[in-house]
C-alpha positions as CSV (number, residue, x, y, z in Angstrom):
1,M,10.9,-16.5,-17.9
2,V,7.1,-16.4,-18.9
3,V,6.4,-18.4,-15.9
4,E,8.6,-16.2,-13.7
5,L,7.1,-12.9,-15.0
6,G,3.4,-14.6,-14.5
7,A,4.5,-15.4,-10.7
8,A,5.8,-11.8,-10.1
9,A,2.6,-10.3,-11.5
10,N,0.3,-12.3,-9.4
11,A,2.2,-11.5,-6.2
12,A,-0.1,-8.4,-5.7
13,L,-3.1,-10.3,-6.3
14,V,-2.2,-12.7,-3.7
15,L,-2.1,-9.8,-1.2
16,I,-5.6,-8.8,-2.5
17,G,-6.8,-12.2,-1.9
18,D,-5.5,-12.6,1.5
19,K,-6.5,-8.9,2.7
20,L,-10.1,-9.4,1.2
21,G,-10.6,-13.0,2.4
22,L,-11.1,-14.4,-1.1
23,Y,-9.2,-17.4,-0.4
24,R,-10.8,-18.0,2.9
25,A,-14.3,-17.7,1.4
26,L,-13.4,-20.3,-1.2
27,A,-12.1,-22.6,1.6
28,E,-15.1,-22.4,3.8
29,H,-18.1,-22.1,1.3
30,G,-16.8,-24.4,-1.5
31,P,-17.0,-24.0,-5.2
32,M,-18.2,-20.7,-6.2
33,N,-18.5,-18.7,-9.5
34,A,-17.4,-14.9,-9.4
35,E,-20.8,-13.6,-8.8
36,E,-21.0,-15.8,-5.6
37,L,-17.6,-15.0,-4.3
38,A,-18.3,-11.3,-4.9
39,E,-21.4,-11.7,-2.7
40,K,-19.7,-13.4,-0.1
41,T,-16.9,-11.0,0.2
42,S,-18.7,-7.6,-0.6
43,T,-16.5,-7.0,-3.6
44,H,-17.1,-6.3,-7.2
45,E,-17.9,-9.2,-9.5
46,R,-16.0,-7.9,-12.5
47,Y,-12.8,-7.7,-10.5
48,I,-13.3,-11.1,-8.8
49,R,-13.9,-12.6,-12.2
50,E,-10.6,-11.6,-13.4
51,W,-8.8,-12.3,-10.0
52,L,-10.2,-15.9,-10.2
53,S,-9.0,-16.4,-13.6
54,A,-5.4,-15.2,-12.7
55,Q,-5.5,-17.6,-9.8
56,A,-6.5,-20.5,-11.6
57,A,-4.0,-19.8,-14.4
58,S,-1.3,-19.8,-11.7
59,G,-2.7,-23.2,-10.2
60,Y,-3.4,-21.3,-6.8
61,I,-7.0,-22.3,-7.0
62,D,-8.9,-24.9,-9.2
63,Y,-11.5,-24.4,-12.0
64,D,-14.4,-26.7,-13.1
65,E,-15.2,-25.8,-16.6
66,T,-18.5,-27.8,-16.5
67,A,-19.8,-26.1,-13.4
68,D,-18.1,-22.7,-14.2
69,K,-17.0,-22.6,-10.6
70,F,-13.8,-22.2,-8.7
71,S,-12.6,-24.0,-5.5
72,V,-9.2,-24.7,-3.3
73,T,-8.0,-28.0,-2.5
74,P,-6.8,-28.7,1.0
75,E,-3.3,-28.1,0.1
76,Q,-4.2,-24.8,-1.5
77,A,-6.3,-23.8,1.6
78,A,-3.4,-24.5,3.8
79,V,-1.0,-22.4,1.7
80,F,-3.4,-19.5,1.1
81,A,-6.4,-19.6,3.4
82,D,-5.4,-20.9,7.0
83,P,-3.2,-18.5,9.0
84,E,-2.5,-21.2,11.5
85,S,-1.2,-23.6,8.9
86,P,2.6,-24.5,9.1
87,V,2.9,-24.1,5.3
88,N,0.8,-20.9,5.2
89,M,2.9,-18.7,2.8
90,A,0.8,-15.4,2.7
91,G,3.3,-13.5,4.9
92,G,6.0,-13.9,2.3
93,F,4.1,-12.0,0.0
94,Y,3.7,-9.1,2.2
95,S,7.5,-8.9,2.6
96,L,7.6,-9.0,-1.3
97,A,5.5,-5.8,-1.3
98,A,8.1,-4.0,1.0
99,V,11.0,-5.2,-1.3
100,F,9.4,-3.6,-4.4
101,A,8.2,-0.4,-2.5
102,D,11.8,0.1,-1.4
103,E,13.6,-0.9,-4.6
104,P,14.8,2.7,-5.2
105,K,16.5,2.8,-1.9
106,L,18.2,-0.6,-2.5
107,T,19.3,0.6,-6.0
108,R,21.0,3.7,-4.3
109,A,22.6,1.5,-1.8
110,F,24.0,-1.0,-4.3
111,Q,26.0,2.2,-5.8
112,S,27.0,3.7,-2.5
113,G,27.6,0.5,-0.3
114,D,25.6,2.0,2.4
115,G,23.0,0.0,4.4
116,V,19.3,0.2,4.6
117,G,18.1,0.0,8.2
118,W,15.3,-2.4,9.2
119,G,13.4,0.5,10.4
120,D,13.7,2.3,7.1
121,H,11.7,-0.4,5.2
122,S,7.9,-0.1,4.4
123,E,5.7,-1.0,7.2
124,C,4.5,-4.4,5.6
125,L,7.9,-5.8,5.9
126,F,7.4,-6.4,9.7
127,C,3.9,-7.8,9.4
128,G,5.1,-10.0,6.6
129,T,8.1,-11.3,8.4
130,E,6.0,-12.1,11.5
131,R,3.3,-13.8,9.1
132,F,5.9,-15.9,7.2
133,F,7.6,-17.2,10.3
134,R,5.0,-17.5,12.9
135,P,3.2,-20.6,11.4
136,G,6.6,-22.5,11.5
137,Y,7.3,-21.4,15.1
138,K,3.9,-22.6,16.1
139,A,4.4,-25.9,14.5
140,H,7.8,-26.8,15.5
141,L,9.3,-24.6,18.4
142,V,7.3,-26.2,21.5
143,D,7.0,-29.7,20.0
144,E,10.4,-30.1,18.3
145,W,13.0,-27.5,18.7
146,L,12.9,-26.9,22.4
147,P,13.0,-30.5,23.3
148,A,16.1,-31.1,20.8
149,L,18.0,-29.0,23.2
150,K,19.7,-30.5,26.3
151,D,17.7,-30.3,29.7
152,V,16.0,-27.0,28.4
153,T,12.3,-28.1,28.5
154,A,12.8,-29.5,32.0
155,K,14.1,-26.0,33.1
156,L,11.4,-24.2,31.3
157,T,8.6,-26.4,33.0
158,D,10.1,-25.8,36.4
159,G,10.7,-22.1,35.9
160,A,13.3,-20.5,34.0
161,R,14.4,-17.0,33.0
162,V,14.4,-16.6,29.1
163,A,15.4,-13.7,26.8
164,D,14.2,-13.8,23.3
165,V,16.8,-11.4,21.4
166,G,15.8,-9.9,18.1
167,C,12.1,-10.9,18.7
168,G,10.4,-8.6,16.3
169,H,6.7,-8.8,16.8
170,G,7.1,-11.3,19.6
171,A,5.5,-14.3,18.0
172,S,8.2,-16.6,19.2
173,T,8.4,-15.0,22.7
174,I,4.5,-15.4,22.9
175,I,4.4,-18.9,21.9
176,M,7.0,-19.8,24.6
177,A,5.4,-17.8,27.3
178,D,2.0,-19.3,26.6
179,T,3.4,-22.8,27.0
180,Y,5.7,-22.4,29.9
181,R,3.7,-20.4,32.5
182,N,6.1,-21.0,35.2
183,S,9.1,-19.4,33.3
184,D,9.5,-15.6,32.9
185,F,10.2,-14.3,29.3
186,V,11.5,-10.9,28.1
187,G,11.5,-10.2,24.3
188,I,14.1,-7.7,23.1
189,D,14.3,-5.8,19.7
190,F,16.0,-2.6,18.9
191,H,13.0,-1.6,16.7
192,E,10.8,0.4,18.8
193,A,7.8,-0.1,16.5
194,S,7.9,-3.8,16.7
195,I,8.4,-3.9,20.4
196,N,5.0,-1.7,20.7
197,H,3.3,-4.2,18.3
198,A,4.5,-7.0,20.6
199,K,3.4,-5.5,23.7
200,K,-0.2,-5.2,22.4
201,A,0.0,-8.8,21.1
202,A,1.0,-10.0,24.6
203,N,-2.2,-8.3,26.1
204,G,-0.8,-8.0,29.7
205,Q,0.3,-11.5,30.1
206,G,2.0,-12.1,33.5
207,N,5.1,-13.9,32.6
208,L,6.1,-11.9,29.6
209,R,7.5,-8.5,29.0
210,F,9.1,-6.7,26.0
211,E,11.9,-4.3,25.9
212,V,13.7,-1.9,23.4
213,A,17.4,-2.7,23.4
214,R,20.3,-3.9,21.2
215,A,21.6,-7.4,21.1
216,Q,25.1,-6.2,22.0
217,D,24.1,-4.7,25.4
218,Y,20.7,-5.4,26.6
219,A,20.1,-5.5,30.2
220,G,19.7,-8.7,32.4
221,A,21.7,-11.6,33.5
222,N,21.5,-15.3,34.9
223,F,19.2,-16.3,31.9
224,D,18.7,-20.2,31.6
225,L,17.8,-19.8,27.9
226,V,18.6,-17.0,25.3
227,T,16.9,-17.4,21.9
228,V,17.7,-15.7,18.7
229,F,15.0,-16.4,15.9
230,D,16.0,-15.7,12.3
231,A,18.0,-12.5,13.4
232,L,21.6,-13.0,14.0
233,H,22.5,-12.9,10.4
234,D,20.9,-9.4,10.2
235,M,22.9,-7.9,12.8
236,G,26.0,-5.7,12.2
237,D,28.2,-7.3,14.9
238,P,26.9,-10.9,15.3
239,V,30.1,-11.7,17.1
240,G,29.7,-9.0,19.7
241,A,25.8,-9.9,20.0
242,A,26.8,-13.6,20.8
243,A,29.4,-12.5,23.1
244,H,27.0,-10.4,25.0
245,I,24.4,-13.3,25.2
246,L,27.2,-15.4,26.4
247,K,27.8,-12.9,29.5
248,T,24.1,-12.9,30.3
249,L,23.7,-16.8,30.4
250,N,23.9,-18.8,33.5
251,P,27.1,-21.2,33.6
252,D,25.0,-24.1,32.4
253,G,22.6,-21.9,30.3
254,T,21.9,-22.3,26.5
255,L,21.7,-20.3,23.6
256,M,19.1,-21.5,20.9
257,L,19.7,-20.0,17.6
258,V,17.3,-20.5,14.8
259,E,18.6,-19.5,11.2
260,P,17.4,-20.0,7.7
261,L,18.4,-23.5,6.3
262,A,21.5,-23.4,4.5
263,G,24.5,-25.4,3.3
264,D,28.2,-24.4,3.7
265,S,28.8,-23.4,-0.1
266,L,27.0,-21.7,-2.8
267,K,26.5,-24.8,-4.5
268,D,24.6,-26.3,-1.7
269,N,22.0,-23.4,-1.9
270,L,21.3,-23.3,-5.5
271,N,17.9,-24.7,-4.8
272,P,14.1,-23.2,-4.5
273,V,14.6,-22.5,-0.7
274,G,18.0,-20.9,-1.1
275,R,16.8,-18.9,-4.1
276,I,14.1,-17.3,-1.7
277,Y,16.6,-16.8,0.9
278,Y,19.2,-15.2,-1.3
279,A,16.8,-13.0,-2.8
280,F,15.6,-11.4,0.6
281,S,19.1,-11.4,2.0
282,T,20.1,-9.2,-0.9
283,S,17.1,-6.9,-0.3
284,I,16.7,-6.9,3.4
285,C,19.3,-8.8,5.4
286,V,22.6,-7.7,4.0
287,P,21.4,-4.1,3.8
288,A,20.3,-4.2,7.3
289,S,23.7,-5.5,8.6
290,L,25.7,-2.8,6.6
291,N,23.6,-0.2,8.1
292,Q,24.9,-1.0,11.8
293,E,28.2,-1.0,13.3
294,V,30.9,-3.5,12.1
295,G,28.5,-4.4,9.3
296,A,29.6,-8.2,9.2
297,A,26.8,-8.9,6.5
298,L,26.5,-12.5,7.1
299,G,23.6,-12.9,4.9
300,A,20.6,-15.3,5.2
301,Q,22.7,-18.2,3.8
302,A,25.6,-18.1,6.0
303,G,25.3,-21.7,6.7
304,E,26.1,-23.8,9.9
305,K,29.8,-23.6,9.5
306,R,30.1,-20.0,9.4
307,L,27.6,-19.4,12.2
308,T,29.4,-22.1,14.3
309,E,32.7,-20.0,13.8
310,V,30.9,-16.9,14.9
311,L,29.7,-18.4,18.1
312,H,33.2,-19.9,18.8
313,E,34.7,-16.4,18.2
314,A,32.1,-15.2,20.7
315,G,33.3,-17.6,23.4
316,F,31.0,-20.4,23.2
317,T,32.8,-23.8,23.6
318,R,29.9,-26.3,22.7
319,V,28.0,-25.8,19.5
320,R,25.8,-28.4,17.6
321,R,23.0,-28.6,15.2
322,A,20.1,-29.8,17.3
323,A,17.1,-29.8,14.5
324,D,16.1,-28.5,11.3
325,T,13.1,-28.1,8.9
326,P,12.9,-27.5,5.3
327,F,13.3,-23.6,6.1
328,N,15.3,-23.5,9.3
329,M,18.0,-25.0,11.2
330,I,18.4,-24.9,15.1
331,I,21.9,-24.4,16.6
332,E,22.4,-25.2,20.3
333,A,25.3,-23.2,21.8
334,R,26.7,-23.6,25.4
335,P,29.5,-21.9,27.4
């Protein structure tokens, strides 16, 4: 429990290190003492000295006693300093800030059984969610996940119609649209603030637009591909959402469902990754679903079997697991 408490206490310090560029400065300028890092980042030496000590005690950075300087290894830099690294974890800490800020709402929800809406959380949850998932999307989406689907990349290369449902800040939509310029993409999310952020991030790209709508009744038809990234388990009516997606697909269209990696039983998920997902599921995913109609509350660790049942109930006839990573599984569903 001493280790657990130390990790929790240092979470806020990770945010500070990210916001002030402390990790990046260590990665870019090599070993430094507190005074040198403070000068590089326009911060105060006494705070920096204590922050460095806490980070070294956590194993997040290295300390050379002889030189009295601190540094980061390539692995530490990949986790904390490089926003494009597929193993960057800083975004998860922003989501943690939202969890702690919203704890009183969650405690009341435990007592009442009410939900806590996605839009009712602290703003840092949305940026944290994007930052946590975007590096993985950038590393795997175009090179691995889409090619794992039958005939999809050929359609995208020639020109396809694509809807990205539950797109949030639009990271997944923008990555696909940047790669497949002959295809038309629409990002859809019910959270207006996230869509406004996505529109700014898209910066007027011609084959890309964003719309505020629900997964159960968004507009459009004849899509060649519909994607749902880490969102179906958050929906109050996942069967209804999947059924509507099916209606909007071409007869030979494809649904790509990206969900958190999970086994089909609790025992399968009692591991470090499952621990993270169960915690965020308790704080964010289940409350979000319970705040909506039906309130199915699949949870982030629903597992492939349960998700397949949802898709079959919605009317999909061909469902298979196409790919996976240490954090995600990719399910292909077809009419």
